[in-house]
C-alpha positions as CSV (number, residue, x, y, z in Angstrom):
1,X,135.6,37.5,111.3
2,X,133.2,37.1,114.2
3,X,130.9,34.0,114.0
4,X,127.3,35.2,113.9
5,X,125.9,31.9,112.9
6,X,124.0,31.3,116.2
7,X,122.5,34.8,116.2
8,X,118.9,35.3,115.2
9,X,118.0,37.7,112.4
10,X,116.4,40.8,113.8
11,X,115.4,44.2,112.4
12,X,118.3,46.6,112.8
13,X,118.7,50.3,112.1
14,X,121.6,52.8,112.2
15,X,121.9,56.5,111.5
16,X,125.1,58.3,110.7
17,X,125.7,62.0,109.9
18,X,128.4,64.1,108.4
19,X,128.8,67.9,108.1
20,X,130.4,69.5,105.1
21,X,131.4,73.0,105.8
22,X,131.0,75.2,102.7
23,X,132.1,78.7,101.8
24,X,129.1,80.8,100.8
25,X,129.9,80.5,97.0
26,X,129.8,76.7,97.2
27,X,126.5,76.7,99.0
28,X,125.1,79.0,96.4
29,X,126.3,76.7,93.6
30,X,124.6,73.7,95.2
31,X,121.3,75.5,95.9
32,X,121.1,77.1,92.5
33,X,122.1,73.8,90.7
34,X,125.2,75.3,89.1
35,X,127.8,72.8,90.0
36,X,129.9,72.2,86.8
37,X,130.1,68.4,87.2
38,X,126.3,68.1,87.5
39,X,123.7,67.6,90.3
40,X,126.1,67.2,93.2
41,X,123.6,66.4,95.8
42,X,122.0,63.6,93.8
43,X,125.3,62.2,92.7
44,X,126.5,62.3,96.3
45,X,123.4,60.4,97.4
46,X,123.9,57.8,94.7
47,X,127.6,57.3,95.7
48,X,126.6,56.9,99.3
49,X,124.0,54.2,98.4
50,X,126.5,52.3,96.2
51,X,129.2,52.5,98.9
52,X,126.9,51.2,101.6
53,X,126.1,48.2,99.4
54,X,129.9,47.5,99.1
55,X,130.9,48.0,102.7
56,X,131.6,44.4,103.3
57,X,134.1,44.4,100.4
58,X,136.1,47.4,101.8
59,X,136.1,46.8,105.5
60,X,137.8,43.4,106.2
61,X,135.8,42.0,109.0
62,X,132.3,43.3,108.0
63,X,129.8,40.7,107.0
64,X,127.8,41.1,103.8
65,X,124.3,41.9,104.8
66,X,121.2,42.8,102.8
67,X,120.2,46.4,103.0
68,X,116.4,46.5,103.2
69,X,116.3,50.4,103.2
70,X,118.9,53.1,102.9
71,X,117.9,56.8,102.8
72,X,120.4,59.6,102.5
73,X,119.1,63.1,103.1
74,X,120.6,66.5,103.4
75,X,119.8,69.8,105.1
76,X,121.4,73.2,104.4
77,X,122.6,75.0,107.4
78,X,124.2,78.5,107.7
79,X,127.7,77.3,106.9
80,X,127.3,74.1,105.1
81,X,125.2,71.0,104.5
82,X,124.4,68.2,106.9
83,X,124.2,64.7,105.4
84,X,122.4,61.9,107.1
85,X,122.2,58.2,106.2
86,X,119.6,55.9,107.7
87,X,120.2,52.2,107.0
88,X,117.9,49.2,107.8
89,X,118.2,45.5,107.6
90,X,116.9,42.3,108.9
91,X,120.1,40.4,109.7
92,X,122.2,38.7,112.4
93,X,124.6,41.7,112.7
94,X,124.2,45.4,112.8
95,X,124.1,47.9,109.9
96,X,126.0,50.8,111.4
97,X,129.1,50.4,109.3
98,X,126.9,50.6,106.1
99,X,125.3,53.9,107.4
100,X,128.8,55.3,108.2
101,X,130.1,54.2,104.7
102,X,127.1,55.9,103.0
103,X,127.4,59.2,104.7
104,X,131.2,59.2,104.3
105,X,131.1,58.6,100.5
106,X,128.3,61.1,100.1
107,X,130.4,63.7,101.8
108,X,133.6,62.8,99.8
109,X,131.6,62.9,96.6
110,X,130.2,66.4,97.4
111,X,133.7,67.5,98.1
112,X,135.0,66.1,94.8
113,X,132.2,67.7,92.8
114,X,132.7,71.1,94.3
115,X,136.5,71.3,94.4
116,X,137.1,72.4,90.8
117,X,135.0,75.5,91.5
118,X,135.6,76.3,95.1
119,X,138.3,76.0,97.8
120,X,137.9,75.9,101.5
121,X,135.5,73.0,101.7
122,X,135.8,70.9,104.9
123,X,134.4,67.5,105.9
124,X,133.6,67.6,109.6
125,X,131.7,65.6,112.2
126,X,131.6,62.2,110.6
């Protein structure tokens, strides 16, 4: 682990994105709230937030840092949904791994919630 003891705490921000390519029927299920497992977008958002909080437990050399803000948003595009995580902290090290973990887990959760009903889902552009 890198020694960050002498570094001052400063405000830090990171943004990460993922694109989940969806067949038209999957996009319709999401937009109409008809995913059998429940509200897939909200569950994905929650999973992303929980994952970001545990980044330091899953990536061996990440420092545990306080997340002062984490927002996960989504935008529908013609062939899928774009997820974005914006993480902020005041710490001695950056928050980019937490943003990446958040958007990655959100994308994986979306995939998991849709796969019983639709095939052909792809996670791209993490």
